[in-house]
MARTOR-409711 format. One record per residue (C-alpha): residue in three letters; x, y, z; residue number from 1. Coordinates in nm, 4 decimals. Last residue first. Layout:
N
  res         x         y         z    n
  ala         X         Y         Z  NUM
...
//
This chain:
363
  res         x         y         z    n
  thr    4.4741   -2.0922    5.5714  363
  glu    4.7619   -1.8491    5.4845  362
  asn    4.9239   -1.8964    5.7833  361
  asn    4.9335   -2.2118    5.7532  360
  leu    5.0830   -2.2003    5.4011  359
  gly    5.3692   -1.9270    5.5419  358
  ser    5.4444   -2.1841    5.7557  357
  gln    5.4627   -2.4770    5.5056  356
  gln    5.6809   -2.2082    5.3403  355
  leu    5.9251   -2.1740    5.6317  354
  ala    5.9585   -2.5642    5.6554  353
  leu    6.0190   -2.6096    5.3684  352
  gln    6.2801   -2.3412    5.3843  351
  asp    6.4321   -2.5025    5.6911  350
  pro    6.4761   -2.8137    5.5767  349
  leu    6.6912   -2.6464    5.2921  348
  arg    6.9303   -2.5459    5.5594  347
  his    7.1791   -2.7737    5.5443  346
  gln    7.2515   -2.8681    5.2421  345
  leu    7.1310   -2.5447    5.0637  344
  ile    7.2513   -2.3498    5.3117  343
  gln    7.5534   -2.4668    5.3861  342
  arg    7.6184   -2.5221    4.9124  341
  gln    7.5292   -2.1516    4.8837  340
  tyr    7.8117   -2.0693    5.1445  339
  his    8.0858   -2.3216    4.9753  338
  arg    8.0038   -2.1085    4.6637  337
  ala    8.0429   -1.7790    4.8215  336
  ser    8.4022   -1.9040    4.9790  335
  ser    8.5134   -1.9965    4.6122  334
  ser    8.4603   -1.6636    4.5000  333
  ile    8.2344   -1.5633    4.2062  332
  lys    8.2844   -1.5724    3.8433  331
  gly    8.2631   -1.3623    3.5713  330
  ser    7.9077   -1.2238    3.4601  329
  ser    7.9231   -1.3019    3.0718  328
  gly    7.6791   -1.1491    2.7921  327
  thr    7.8350   -0.8263    2.7729  326
  thr    7.5590   -0.6162    2.8789  325
  leu    7.3001   -0.8246    3.0348  324
  trp    7.5903   -1.0278    3.2134  323
  arg    7.7799   -0.7349    3.3024  322
  lys    7.4953   -0.5945    3.4601  321
  ile    7.3770   -0.9170    3.6489  320
  arg    7.7795   -0.9509    3.7667  319
  gly    7.7645   -0.5840    3.8926  318
  ala    7.4488   -0.6706    4.0580  317
  asp    7.6026   -1.0040    4.2443  316
  gly    7.8586   -0.7614    4.3732  315
  val    7.6229   -0.4946    4.5076  314
  pro    7.4646   -0.8319    4.6638  313
  thr    7.8257   -0.9734    4.8105  312
  arg    7.9639   -0.6586    4.9771  311
  lys    7.8538   -0.7262    5.3394  310
  gly    7.9577   -1.1113    5.2847  309
  tyr    7.7309   -1.4511    5.1572  308
  ser    7.4335   -1.2757    4.9484  307
  asn    7.0708   -1.4348    5.1223  306
  leu    6.8485   -1.3010    4.8524  305
  met    6.9616   -1.0898    4.5543  304
  ile    6.6437   -0.9611    4.3406  303
  met    6.7216   -0.7302    4.0441  302
  val    6.4403   -0.5523    3.8378  301
  thr    6.5349   -0.4055    3.5188  300
  asn    6.4137   -0.1315    3.3326  299
  arg    6.5613   -0.0846    2.9631  298
  gly    6.7615    0.2030    2.8305  297
  asn    7.1035    0.0086    2.8239  296
  ile    7.0631   -0.0844    3.1591  295
  thr    6.8339    0.0860    3.4212  294
  thr    6.7910   -0.0045    3.7564  293
  met    6.4891   -0.1278    3.9344  292
  met    6.6021   -0.2917    4.3346  291
  val    6.6604   -0.5743    4.5851  290
  leu    6.9138   -0.6598    4.7888  289
  cys    6.9989   -0.9133    5.0986  288
  arg    7.2872   -0.9962    5.3164  287
  gly    7.2072   -1.2736    5.4938  286
  ala    6.8379   -1.3618    5.5513  285
  glu    6.8757   -1.5941    5.9474  284
  asp    7.0981   -1.3325    6.0400  283
  leu    6.9444   -1.0447    5.9321  282
  tyr    7.0323   -0.8031    5.6751  281
  gly    6.8214   -0.5631    5.3799  280
  thr    6.8628   -0.3284    5.1330  279
  lys    6.6333   -0.1268    4.9178  278
  thr    6.6164    0.0070    4.5999  277
  val    6.4245    0.1880    4.2963  276
  asp    6.4519    0.4054    4.0315  275
  ile    6.8345    0.3524    3.9900  274
  lys    7.0319    0.5105    3.7247  273
  trp    7.4364    0.2977    3.7763  272
  ser    7.7613    0.4450    3.6379  271
  pro    7.6908    0.7488    3.8602  270
  arg    7.7643    0.5853    4.1843  269
  his    7.6816    0.6766    4.4705  268
  val    7.3013    0.4998    4.4662  267
  leu    7.5355    0.2098    4.4135  266
  ala    7.6260    0.2019    4.8121  265
  asn    7.2750    0.0978    4.8962  264
  thr    7.2138    0.1626    5.2749  263
  asn    7.1638    0.5334    5.2051  262
  gly    7.2811    0.7700    5.4478  261
  phe    7.1260    0.9377    5.7320  260
  arg    7.2162    1.2509    5.9232  259
  leu    7.0730    1.3190    6.2449  258
  ala    6.9003    1.6837    6.3478  257
  tyr    6.7678    1.8162    6.6744  256
  lys    6.4726    2.0475    6.7991  255
  pro    6.3159    1.8206    7.1033  254
  his    6.0460    1.8198    7.0848  253
  ser    6.1568    1.8255    6.6936  252
  phe    6.3452    1.6668    6.4350  251
  arg    6.5103    1.7806    6.1516  250
  ala    6.6739    1.5063    5.9319  249
  thr    6.9477    1.5512    5.6931  248
  tyr    6.8882    1.3248    5.4062  247
  ser    7.1956    1.1035    5.1793  246
  pro    7.1561    0.9483    4.8855  245
  thr    6.7963    0.9632    4.8087  244
  lys    6.7352    0.6302    4.6219  243
  ser    6.4319    0.4711    4.8360  242
  tyr    6.2758    0.8239    4.9121  241
  glu    6.2050    0.9317    4.4894  240
  ile    6.0980    0.6206    4.3579  239
  ile    5.8615    0.5534    4.7089  238
  asn    5.7550    0.9125    4.6580  237
  pro    5.6567    0.8478    4.2953  236
  tyr    5.4557    0.5120    4.3549  235
  thr    5.4438    0.2905    4.0871  234
  ala    5.8100    0.1725    4.1152  233
  ala    5.6658   -0.0039    4.4706  232
  ala    5.4478   -0.2685    4.2107  231
  arg    5.7644   -0.3217    4.0164  230
  val    5.9580   -0.4024    4.3582  229
  met    5.6896   -0.6427    4.4849  228
  ile    5.6292   -0.8265    4.1836  227
  ala    6.0158   -0.8547    4.1868  226
  leu    5.9972   -0.9804    4.5343  225
  asp    5.7245   -1.2510    4.4764  224
  ser    5.9744   -1.4026    4.2464  223
  ala    6.2631   -1.3664    4.5001  222
  thr    6.0357   -1.5026    4.7405  221
  ser    5.8967   -1.4198    5.1381  220
  val    5.9409   -1.4427    5.4585  219
  asn    5.8609   -1.1949    5.7697  218
  his    5.9235   -1.4413    6.0102  217
  ala    6.2492   -1.3455    6.0333  216
  ser    6.1322   -1.0155    6.2404  215
  leu    6.3721   -0.7542    6.2570  214
  gly    6.1650   -0.6815    5.8420  213
  thr    6.0246   -0.3548    5.9973  212
  ser    5.6582   -0.3658    5.9865  211
  asp    5.6040   -0.6823    6.1055  210
  val    5.4022   -1.0674    6.0667  209
  phe    5.4576   -1.0610    5.7230  208
  tyr    5.3836   -1.3362    5.4615  207
  thr    5.5156   -1.3895    5.0880  206
  his    5.4339   -1.7138    4.8974  205
  gln    5.1922   -1.5930    4.6965  204
  met    5.2712   -1.2390    4.6206  203
  gly    4.9823   -1.2166    4.3676  202
  leu    4.9596   -0.7708    4.3705  201
  gln    4.5996   -0.8792    4.5927  200
  lys    4.8138   -1.1306    4.8488  199
  ala    5.0669   -0.8679    4.9063  198
  lys    4.8378   -0.6036    4.9824  197
  leu    4.6391   -0.8047    5.2189  196
  asn    4.9571   -0.9161    5.4082  195
  met    5.0416   -0.5589    5.4237  194
  ala    4.6863   -0.4616    5.5323  193
  asn    4.6759   -0.7429    5.8049  192
  val    5.0484   -0.6108    5.9417  191
  phe    4.8764   -0.2432    5.9459  190
  ala    4.5673   -0.3520    6.1141  189
  lys    4.7519   -0.5279    6.3805  188
  ile    4.9963   -0.1972    6.4400  187
  gly    4.7187    0.0180    6.5216  186
  asn    4.3955    0.0990    6.4657  185
  pro    4.5046    0.3475    6.1926  184
  tyr    4.8556    0.3507    6.1427  183
  thr    5.0523    0.5207    6.3734  182
  his    5.2466    0.1375    6.5054  181
  gly    5.3083    0.0885    6.1733  180
  leu    5.4698    0.3719    6.0457  179
  ala    5.6455    0.4220    6.4027  178
  ser    5.8390    0.0667    6.3498  177
  ala    5.9772    0.1828    6.0548  176
  ala    6.1175    0.4698    6.1487  175
  met    6.2673    0.2470    6.5149  174
  asn    6.3596    0.0514    6.2234  173
  glu    6.5846    0.3069    6.0027  172
  ser    6.6918    0.1388    5.6781  171
  ser    6.8975    0.4142    5.5258  170
  met    6.7028    0.4813    5.2305  169
  leu    6.3364    0.3253    5.2767  168
  ala    6.2850    0.3960    5.7011  167
  ile    6.4301    0.7605    5.6270  166
  arg    6.1965    0.8460    5.3879  165
  ile    5.8841    0.7118    5.5512  164
  val    6.0027    0.8883    5.8238  163
  asp    6.0328    1.1790    5.6286  162
  lys    5.7486    1.2012    5.4736  161
  arg    5.5054    1.1333    5.8049  160
  ala    5.7071    1.4489    5.9425  159
  leu    5.9145    1.3931    6.2355  158
  glu    5.8708    1.3985    6.5940  157
  ser    6.0524    1.3171    6.9470  156
  gly    5.9389    1.1459    7.2274  155
  ile    6.2148    0.8640    7.2079  154
  arg    6.5357    0.9774    7.0981  153
  ile    6.6460    0.8823    6.7235  152
  arg    6.9683    0.6985    6.7165  151
  ser    6.8520    0.3641    6.6931  150
  tyr    6.9920    0.0437    6.8357  149
  tyr    6.7059   -0.2312    6.8577  148
  asn    6.4979   -0.2235    7.1754  147
  asn    6.3385   -0.6026    7.0800  146
  asn    6.1930   -0.3649    6.8180  145
  ala    5.8171   -0.3873    6.9688  144
  leu    6.0122   -0.2224    7.2397  143
  lys    6.1067    0.0808    7.0828  142
  his    5.7835    0.1371    6.9022  141
  ala    5.6183    0.1477    7.2751  140
  arg    5.9008    0.3557    7.4027  139
  thr    5.7519    0.6356    7.1847  138
  phe    5.8584    0.8481    6.8289  137
  gln    5.6159    1.0845    6.7722  136
  ile    5.4729    1.1544    6.3811  135
  lys    5.3831    1.4993    6.2261  134
  glu    5.1739    1.5385    5.9964  133
  asp    5.3494    1.6490    5.6879  132
  leu    5.2111    1.3520    5.4595  131
  pro    4.8801    1.3569    5.5792  130
  leu    4.7862    0.9838    5.5739  129
  lys    4.6515    0.8810    5.2303  128
  ala    4.6386    0.4927    5.3203  127
  asp    4.8115    0.3493    5.0388  126
  leu    5.1215    0.5838    5.1398  125
  thr    5.1243    0.3524    5.4389  124
  val    5.0823    0.0223    5.2634  123
  met    5.3392    0.1319    5.0064  122
  ala    5.5914    0.2597    5.2539  121
  thr    5.5300   -0.0844    5.5066  120
  met    5.5939   -0.3078    5.1702  119
  leu    5.9286   -0.1443    5.0801  118
  lys    6.0506   -0.1856    5.4876  117
  thr    5.9644   -0.5462    5.4424  116
  ile    6.2838   -0.5383    5.2327  115
  ser    6.4459   -0.4566    5.6134  114
  ala    6.4702   -0.8809    5.6688  113
  ile    6.3418   -1.0800    5.4046  112
  pro    6.3350   -1.4341    5.5262  111
  met    6.3413   -1.7151    5.2577  110
  met    6.0619   -1.9008    5.0612  109
  met    6.2223   -2.0663    4.7826  108
  asp    6.0800   -1.9843    4.4563  107
  ala    6.3278   -1.7748    4.2916  106
  his    6.6370   -2.0896    4.2896  105
  lys    6.8271   -1.9414    4.0707  104
  gln    6.6270   -1.6868    3.8071  103
  tyr    6.7206   -1.5286    3.5037  102
  leu    6.5554   -1.3384    3.2314  101
  pro    6.2130   -1.3264    3.3595  100
  ala    6.0133   -1.1920    3.0974   99
  gly    5.7842   -0.8948    3.2150   98
  thr    5.8256   -0.7472    2.8317   97
  lys    5.9263   -0.3927    2.9601   96
  thr    6.0023   -0.5191    3.3575   95
  asp    6.2866   -0.7377    3.2299   94
  ile    6.3223   -0.9383    3.5173   93
  val    6.6555   -1.1023    3.7046   92
  ala    6.5823   -1.2879    3.9990   91
  ala    6.7923   -1.4159    4.2326   90
  ser    6.8745   -1.6619    4.5283   89
  val    7.1235   -1.8445    4.7155   88
  ser    7.3046   -1.5037    4.6226   87
  ala    7.6752   -1.5470    4.4923   86
  leu    7.6023   -1.5490    4.1491   85
  glu    7.7284   -1.7277    3.8021   84
  ile    7.6001   -1.6103    3.4668   83
  asn    7.7284   -1.7504    3.1735   82
  his    7.5389   -2.0261    3.1962   81
  lys    7.1929   -1.8685    3.1752   80
  asp    7.2837   -1.7765    2.7926   79
  leu    7.0979   -1.4558    2.6358   78
  ser    6.8449   -1.5520    2.4225   77
  leu    6.5873   -1.3294    2.6092   76
  leu    6.7832   -1.0101    2.6360   75
  arg    6.9374   -1.0556    2.2614   74
  gln    6.5610   -1.0544    2.1654   73
  thr    6.4518   -0.7710    2.3547   72
  ala    6.7403   -0.6097    2.1588   71
  asn    6.6752   -0.6880    1.8420   70
  ser    6.2881   -0.6118    1.8805   69
  leu    6.0139   -0.8863    1.9076   68
  leu    5.8272   -0.9267    1.5654   67
  ala    6.0787   -1.2146    1.4810   66
  thr    5.9843   -1.4336    1.7989   65
  gln    5.5824   -1.4040    1.6896   64
  asp    5.7458   -1.6336    1.3667   63
  ala    5.8494   -1.9118    1.5809   62
  leu    5.5318   -1.8729    1.8224   61
  pro    5.3025   -1.9229    1.4525   60
  thr    5.1078   -1.6166    1.3692   59
  glu    4.7358   -1.7079    1.3420   58
  ala    4.5503   -1.8228    1.0453   57
  gln    4.3352   -1.5693    0.9037   56
  val    3.9646   -1.7598    0.8747   55
  pro    3.9044   -1.7408    0.4533   54
  leu    3.5335   -1.5461    0.4283   53
  ser    3.2374   -1.7225    0.3686   52
  ile    3.1380   -1.6288    0.7437   51
  ala    3.1794   -1.2458    0.6745   50
  trp    2.9601   -1.2942    0.3216   49
  ser    2.6589   -1.4658    0.5173   48
  ile    2.7073   -1.2370    0.7961   47
  thr    2.6533   -0.9298    0.5523   46
  ser    2.3322   -1.1365    0.3969   45
  gly    2.1671   -1.1252    0.7239   44
  ile    2.2932   -0.7410    0.7866   43
  ala    2.1061   -0.6466    0.4965   42
  cys    1.7849   -0.8831    0.5982   41
  ile    1.7705   -0.7544    0.9217   40
  phe    1.7698   -0.3595    0.7528   39
  leu    1.5077   -0.4996    0.5176   38
  leu    1.2970   -0.6553    0.8225   37
  arg    1.3508   -0.2795    1.0125   36
  his    1.1908   -0.0978    0.7190   35
  ile    0.9150   -0.3357    0.6902   34
  leu    0.8255   -0.2520    1.0205   33
  leu    0.8477    0.0995    1.0627   32
  tyr    0.6384    0.1226    0.7516   31
  ala    0.3525   -0.0675    0.9156   30
  ser    0.3740    0.0948    1.2447   29
  lys    0.3375    0.4519    1.0391   28
  val    0.0344    0.2625    0.8109   27
  ser   -0.1209    0.2220    1.1959   26
  asn   -0.0110    0.5700    1.3359   25
  thr   -0.2201    0.7027    1.0313   24
  leu   -0.5149    0.4508    1.1454   23
  arg   -0.5696    0.5367    1.4762   22
  lys   -0.5422    0.9247    1.3409   21
  lys   -0.8316    0.8878    1.1729   20
  ile   -1.0168    0.7019    1.4311   19
  ser   -0.9721    0.9858    1.6486   18
  pro   -1.0660    1.2448    1.3700   17
  thr   -1.4420    1.0561    1.4051   16
  ala   -1.4989    0.7967    1.0938   15
  thr   -1.6142    0.9359    0.7255   14
  tyr   -1.3478    0.7709    0.5609   13
  gln   -1.2898    0.8574    0.1547   12
  ser   -1.0609    1.0997    0.2506   11
  leu   -0.8335    0.7908    0.4523   10
  arg   -0.8748    0.5850    0.1762    9
  arg   -0.7801    0.8245   -0.0353    8
  lys   -0.4575    0.9073    0.1756    7
  val   -0.3716    0.5875    0.2055    6
  ser   -0.4210    0.5031   -0.1668    5
  leu   -0.1452    0.7782   -0.2228    4
  arg    0.1329    0.6986    0.0652    3
  asn    0.1431    0.3261   -0.1332    2
  met   -0.0109   -0.0205    0.0102    1
//
């Protein structure tokens, strides 16, 4: 029925205006229905045409490698037999691709000492507490650290941002303790927030019991800590604070100043570009160092746990850098090899016990 015939029908129709209006609306609805049917037909033909096209094959895995940049290919093809580290556990991650370039007992759970303080800083910053607010250091903070030595005087105060800074760059235990105890609802809530954050990040083999790392029950793995370092690198404050070479903290009540130095000697060397760093030491944990650094223009995460000797983590960092740039790390000392054999032979049951303890804590 065309529009002309409809008009003729309406002119001949002697019904009331309301009936004419209803008839006109019915015609309009009919036209809309016709248009919709035509549209559906057109879509159907398009789909039929698309289905008839040949399916494009997926790019084979070997060809996908060819799509990577030459620099990435070189890193992924480095010979892992040409790197030797003195650390018992280690991981090297290319931040750009997320690929593990090197792993050594990277899933072994062990105490992480003051590496803990990176999580302490993240949880504190996540709480959005005022960074300029003064934190008072109390005797309770020191007692929580088993009266561990600190130059900070009981009763003195320091801005929260500076407390975070000296906890990270100088590994000040009193500072880390104060951050945990001044958290809303106290230290227990703070530790719960630390473990929740670890779980949210996917750190499946990590468990915290305090904010300082003085407890050997703060445990993790090199693989998990690589995740934590990459997360910490998303906090501008942590980047700034952790790599500060030295800092003079100015306390009040009473008024005095203390000079703090960075515990990672590499931040003082122009040849190293470091974004995030943290050191750690306990008798049970050995010497530890984690950091994100730039090598040949690429961000690289280095995790070194339970190293033999005070300077060994720095030496391992140099060996990793040498391996990434030249393909060979060089050798380690015989005493470092002996230390590793002792750890793996005599302390492996302890590592398994730690892993079981972590699993029990999760449940």
